[in-house]
C-alpha beads as a LAMMPS data file, in Angstrom:
LAMMPS data file: protein, C-alpha beads

206 atoms
205 bonds

1 atom types
1 bond types

-500.0 500.0 xlo xhi
-500.0 500.0 ylo yhi
-500.0 500.0 zlo zhi

Masses

1 110.0

Atoms # bond

1 1 1 -138.271 -70.098 -32.348
2 1 1 -137.255 -67.121 -34.560
3 1 1 -136.015 -67.996 -38.029
4 1 1 -132.443 -67.306 -39.118
5 1 1 -131.042 -67.042 -42.633
6 1 1 -127.573 -66.728 -44.126
7 1 1 -126.815 -65.191 -47.521
8 1 1 -123.978 -66.450 -49.720
9 1 1 -122.568 -64.114 -52.360
10 1 1 -120.962 -66.295 -55.030
11 1 1 -119.521 -63.434 -57.057
12 1 1 -116.104 -64.033 -58.627
13 1 1 -114.794 -60.895 -56.895
14 1 1 -112.853 -61.892 -53.753
15 1 1 -112.297 -58.344 -52.465
16 1 1 -115.137 -57.490 -50.109
17 1 1 -114.399 -53.820 -50.767
18 1 1 -115.253 -54.212 -54.451
19 1 1 -118.840 -53.457 -55.385
20 1 1 -120.854 -56.501 -56.450
21 1 1 -124.222 -56.618 -58.168
22 1 1 -124.921 -59.812 -56.242
23 1 1 -124.449 -57.865 -53.007
24 1 1 -126.899 -55.259 -54.281
25 1 1 -129.466 -57.973 -55.064
26 1 1 -128.883 -59.653 -51.707
27 1 1 -129.493 -56.347 -49.944
28 1 1 -132.972 -56.257 -51.531
29 1 1 -133.632 -59.892 -50.648
30 1 1 -132.280 -59.582 -47.106
31 1 1 -134.556 -56.611 -46.487
32 1 1 -137.529 -58.645 -47.713
33 1 1 -136.663 -61.422 -45.270
34 1 1 -136.273 -58.939 -42.413
35 1 1 -139.830 -57.779 -43.136
36 1 1 -140.918 -61.409 -42.590
37 1 1 -139.273 -61.472 -39.162
38 1 1 -136.300 -63.507 -40.380
39 1 1 -132.877 -62.590 -39.000
40 1 1 -130.272 -62.617 -41.777
41 1 1 -127.169 -63.376 -39.716
42 1 1 -124.648 -62.276 -42.361
43 1 1 -123.820 -62.072 -46.045
44 1 1 -120.705 -64.091 -46.865
45 1 1 -118.466 -63.238 -49.841
46 1 1 -117.481 -66.832 -50.604
47 1 1 -114.610 -65.958 -52.982
48 1 1 -112.878 -64.160 -50.097
49 1 1 -112.557 -67.502 -48.289
50 1 1 -110.213 -70.386 -49.052
51 1 1 -112.832 -72.992 -49.888
52 1 1 -110.796 -75.983 -51.069
53 1 1 -111.971 -78.134 -53.997
54 1 1 -113.444 -81.467 -52.994
55 1 1 -116.579 -83.290 -51.931
56 1 1 -115.970 -83.838 -48.211
57 1 1 -116.883 -81.585 -45.303
58 1 1 -113.229 -80.949 -44.436
59 1 1 -110.469 -80.913 -47.041
60 1 1 -107.693 -80.372 -44.538
61 1 1 -105.282 -77.625 -43.533
62 1 1 -106.467 -74.147 -44.410
63 1 1 -109.897 -75.202 -45.658
64 1 1 -112.453 -72.516 -44.815
65 1 1 -115.445 -74.708 -45.670
66 1 1 -115.957 -76.375 -42.242
67 1 1 -116.541 -73.001 -40.549
68 1 1 -118.846 -71.787 -43.336
69 1 1 -120.668 -75.133 -43.346
70 1 1 -121.371 -74.730 -39.625
71 1 1 -122.783 -71.234 -40.167
72 1 1 -124.998 -72.435 -43.006
73 1 1 -126.402 -75.354 -41.030
74 1 1 -127.035 -73.139 -37.986
75 1 1 -129.659 -71.294 -40.053
76 1 1 -133.143 -72.243 -41.235
77 1 1 -132.895 -70.564 -44.642
78 1 1 -130.087 -70.385 -47.207
79 1 1 -130.109 -67.421 -49.583
80 1 1 -127.907 -68.561 -52.460
81 1 1 -126.802 -65.514 -54.444
82 1 1 -124.631 -65.323 -57.520
83 1 1 -124.009 -63.974 -60.993
84 1 1 -124.557 -65.498 -64.410
85 1 1 -121.327 -66.313 -66.248
86 1 1 -121.403 -67.864 -69.723
87 1 1 -125.066 -68.651 -69.100
88 1 1 -124.228 -70.716 -66.005
89 1 1 -123.849 -70.301 -62.236
90 1 1 -120.406 -69.020 -61.294
91 1 1 -117.555 -71.400 -60.496
92 1 1 -117.738 -70.169 -56.888
93 1 1 -121.392 -71.242 -56.694
94 1 1 -120.485 -74.634 -58.108
95 1 1 -117.695 -75.021 -55.533
96 1 1 -120.239 -74.505 -52.725
97 1 1 -122.591 -77.065 -54.245
98 1 1 -119.764 -79.575 -54.693
99 1 1 -118.792 -79.275 -51.034
100 1 1 -122.397 -79.893 -49.986
101 1 1 -122.215 -83.259 -51.767
102 1 1 -120.820 -84.576 -48.479
103 1 1 -124.287 -84.187 -46.936
104 1 1 -125.390 -87.297 -48.841
105 1 1 -123.209 -89.510 -46.622
106 1 1 -123.814 -87.559 -43.392
107 1 1 -127.308 -88.769 -42.594
108 1 1 -128.804 -89.314 -39.160
109 1 1 -130.366 -92.553 -37.922
110 1 1 -133.493 -91.810 -39.992
111 1 1 -131.598 -91.183 -43.220
112 1 1 -131.932 -87.387 -43.088
113 1 1 -129.131 -85.187 -44.396
114 1 1 -127.982 -82.213 -42.261
115 1 1 -129.929 -79.873 -44.551
116 1 1 -133.258 -81.693 -44.135
117 1 1 -135.959 -79.337 -42.911
118 1 1 -134.050 -76.280 -44.149
119 1 1 -135.179 -74.008 -46.988
120 1 1 -133.133 -72.546 -49.849
121 1 1 -133.794 -69.749 -52.359
122 1 1 -131.733 -68.064 -55.077
123 1 1 -130.833 -64.478 -55.935
124 1 1 -129.314 -64.131 -59.408
125 1 1 -127.986 -61.206 -61.440
126 1 1 -126.407 -60.830 -64.868
127 1 1 -126.277 -59.004 -68.160
128 1 1 -127.131 -61.967 -70.310
129 1 1 -129.771 -64.641 -70.598
130 1 1 -129.598 -67.523 -68.161
131 1 1 -131.376 -66.635 -64.913
132 1 1 -133.883 -69.475 -65.225
133 1 1 -131.189 -71.933 -66.303
134 1 1 -128.967 -70.950 -63.362
135 1 1 -131.846 -71.232 -60.899
136 1 1 -132.755 -74.652 -62.296
137 1 1 -129.195 -75.948 -61.903
138 1 1 -128.895 -74.599 -58.368
139 1 1 -132.349 -75.866 -57.329
140 1 1 -131.601 -79.383 -58.546
141 1 1 -128.236 -79.520 -56.827
142 1 1 -129.601 -78.132 -53.559
143 1 1 -132.530 -80.535 -53.626
144 1 1 -130.155 -83.448 -54.228
145 1 1 -128.331 -82.575 -51.008
146 1 1 -131.448 -82.183 -48.878
147 1 1 -132.648 -78.592 -49.122
148 1 1 -136.336 -77.783 -49.569
149 1 1 -137.256 -75.343 -52.346
150 1 1 -140.404 -73.205 -51.871
151 1 1 -142.577 -71.736 -54.638
152 1 1 -141.394 -68.414 -56.063
153 1 1 -137.895 -69.354 -54.931
154 1 1 -135.858 -67.095 -57.194
155 1 1 -135.375 -63.353 -57.362
156 1 1 -133.378 -62.314 -60.406
157 1 1 -132.481 -59.428 -62.670
158 1 1 -130.921 -59.573 -66.118
159 1 1 -129.844 -56.537 -68.093
160 1 1 -129.507 -56.039 -71.803
161 1 1 -127.396 -58.687 -73.532
162 1 1 -123.816 -57.390 -73.907
163 1 1 -124.962 -54.244 -72.108
164 1 1 -122.980 -52.068 -69.731
165 1 1 -125.541 -51.478 -66.946
166 1 1 -125.253 -53.726 -63.895
167 1 1 -127.832 -54.262 -61.174
168 1 1 -125.678 -52.314 -58.724
169 1 1 -125.949 -49.297 -61.069
170 1 1 -129.751 -49.146 -60.912
171 1 1 -131.369 -46.343 -58.932
172 1 1 -134.030 -46.951 -57.914
173 1 1 -134.319 -50.723 -57.706
174 1 1 -137.092 -51.879 -60.084
175 1 1 -140.443 -52.369 -58.358
176 1 1 -140.804 -55.812 -59.924
177 1 1 -137.553 -56.951 -58.308
178 1 1 -138.712 -55.758 -54.897
179 1 1 -142.096 -57.425 -55.369
180 1 1 -140.473 -60.702 -56.387
181 1 1 -138.118 -60.581 -53.396
182 1 1 -141.085 -59.956 -51.096
183 1 1 -143.015 -62.941 -52.449
184 1 1 -139.954 -65.174 -52.263
185 1 1 -139.244 -64.205 -48.659
186 1 1 -142.874 -64.716 -47.650
187 1 1 -143.004 -68.194 -49.228
188 1 1 -139.633 -69.259 -47.807
189 1 1 -140.372 -68.010 -44.289
190 1 1 -143.788 -69.691 -44.276
191 1 1 -142.301 -73.008 -45.388
192 1 1 -139.414 -72.780 -42.926
193 1 1 -141.846 -72.218 -40.046
194 1 1 -143.914 -75.224 -41.106
195 1 1 -140.811 -77.431 -41.268
196 1 1 -139.597 -76.113 -37.938
197 1 1 -142.899 -77.133 -36.349
198 1 1 -143.196 -80.444 -38.210
199 1 1 -139.825 -81.833 -39.335
200 1 1 -139.530 -84.423 -42.089
201 1 1 -139.986 -87.903 -40.603
202 1 1 -137.126 -89.523 -42.459
203 1 1 -136.886 -93.131 -43.502
204 1 1 -139.889 -95.221 -42.398
205 1 1 -139.194 -98.151 -40.142
206 1 1 -139.626 -101.634 -41.628

Bonds

1 1 1 2
2 1 2 3
3 1 3 4
4 1 4 5
5 1 5 6
6 1 6 7
7 1 7 8
8 1 8 9
9 1 9 10
10 1 10 11
11 1 11 12
12 1 12 13
13 1 13 14
14 1 14 15
15 1 15 16
16 1 16 17
17 1 17 18
18 1 18 19
19 1 19 20
20 1 20 21
21 1 21 22
22 1 22 23
23 1 23 24
24 1 24 25
25 1 25 26
26 1 26 27
27 1 27 28
28 1 28 29
29 1 29 30
30 1 30 31
31 1 31 32
32 1 32 33
33 1 33 34
34 1 34 35
35 1 35 36
36 1 36 37
37 1 37 38
38 1 38 39
39 1 39 40
40 1 40 41
41 1 41 42
42 1 42 43
43 1 43 44
44 1 44 45
45 1 45 46
46 1 46 47
47 1 47 48
48 1 48 49
49 1 49 50
50 1 50 51
51 1 51 52
52 1 52 53
53 1 53 54
54 1 54 55
55 1 55 56
56 1 56 57
57 1 57 58
58 1 58 59
59 1 59 60
60 1 60 61
61 1 61 62
62 1 62 63
63 1 63 64
64 1 64 65
65 1 65 66
66 1 66 67
67 1 67 68
68 1 68 69
69 1 69 70
70 1 70 71
71 1 71 72
72 1 72 73
73 1 73 74
74 1 74 75
75 1 75 76
76 1 76 77
77 1 77 78
78 1 78 79
79 1 79 80
80 1 80 81
81 1 81 82
82 1 82 83
83 1 83 84
84 1 84 85
85 1 85 86
86 1 86 87
87 1 87 88
88 1 88 89
89 1 89 90
90 1 90 91
91 1 91 92
92 1 92 93
93 1 93 94
94 1 94 95
95 1 95 96
96 1 96 97
97 1 97 98
98 1 98 99
99 1 99 100
100 1 100 101
101 1 101 102
102 1 102 103
103 1 103 104
104 1 104 105
105 1 105 106
106 1 106 107
107 1 107 108
108 1 108 109
109 1 109 110
110 1 110 111
111 1 111 112
112 1 112 113
113 1 113 114
114 1 114 115
115 1 115 116
116 1 116 117
117 1 117 118
118 1 118 119
119 1 119 120
120 1 120 121
121 1 121 122
122 1 122 123
123 1 123 124
124 1 124 125
125 1 125 126
126 1 126 127
127 1 127 128
128 1 128 129
129 1 129 130
130 1 130 131
131 1 131 132
132 1 132 133
133 1 133 134
134 1 134 135
135 1 135 136
136 1 136 137
137 1 137 138
138 1 138 139
139 1 139 140
140 1 140 141
141 1 141 142
142 1 142 143
143 1 143 144
144 1 144 145
145 1 145 146
146 1 146 147
147 1 147 148
148 1 148 149
149 1 149 150
150 1 150 151
151 1 151 152
152 1 152 153
153 1 153 154
154 1 154 155
155 1 155 156
156 1 156 157
157 1 157 158
158 1 158 159
159 1 159 160
160 1 160 161
161 1 161 162
162 1 162 163
163 1 163 164
164 1 164 165
165 1 165 166
166 1 166 167
167 1 167 168
168 1 168 169
169 1 169 170
170 1 170 171
171 1 171 172
172 1 172 173
173 1 173 174
174 1 174 175
175 1 175 176
176 1 176 177
177 1 177 178
178 1 178 179
179 1 179 180
180 1 180 181
181 1 181 182
182 1 182 183
183 1 183 184
184 1 184 185
185 1 185 186
186 1 186 187
187 1 187 188
188 1 188 189
189 1 189 190
190 1 190 191
191 1 191 192
192 1 192 193
193 1 193 194
194 1 194 195
195 1 195 196
196 1 196 197
197 1 197 198
198 1 198 199
199 1 199 200
200 1 200 201
201 1 201 202
202 1 202 203
203 1 203 204
204 1 204 205
205 1 205 206
C-alpha cells in the first residue's frame, strides 16, 4: 500500500498568505518524501485553525482538532514542522503535542495507541540556537504518545544569532539542507514500510 504523509506547519503566523520559513523548509522536506514515493497529502498551517487548549481528542464546540486528528491518523508519516522561539518549540507545536496526550488513553485491545506503527520526523527553522533542543523535546513527546522516530529524523536550519536572514530568504537552498532532507525521508519511508508490513504486536498475553 502506498505511503501517505501529512506536514504540520507550527509557525505562529495564522495567515496562510503570509510567507513562513517553516513552509519553505517543509517544501524541501515534502519534495524529498515525494522522491521516496510518499504522497504528502497536505501541509496544514495549524495556527490558522481553532485548536482548543486541552488534553482530550475533542474539546467541544468549534474545536478544529478532531478533524485535524483524523487527517494525521489517516497517514503513515507525520512531518512535524516549526520554528524556534526563545530556544524552544513554538506554542503552536506544544498545543499539538498536548492534544495528542489523549492517545495515551485511547488504546486498542492490545494496548496500542492510535499512533502505533506510524513514523514522525521534524523540520525546524530559526535564527538562534536551539534546533537540537527543539527536536529533542518534540521527539520525546511524540514517542510518549506512540510515534516511532527513525534515525536522521530531523532536518533543520539555523541562521546567525540575532541575524536578519530567514530560511525563506535563501536562494538557493543550501545543499546540506537538501541532503539532510533526503536522508531523513529515506529513513522514515523505509521504517514506515517495515511497520506497515509488520505492525507492533502490542501487549503480550499473560
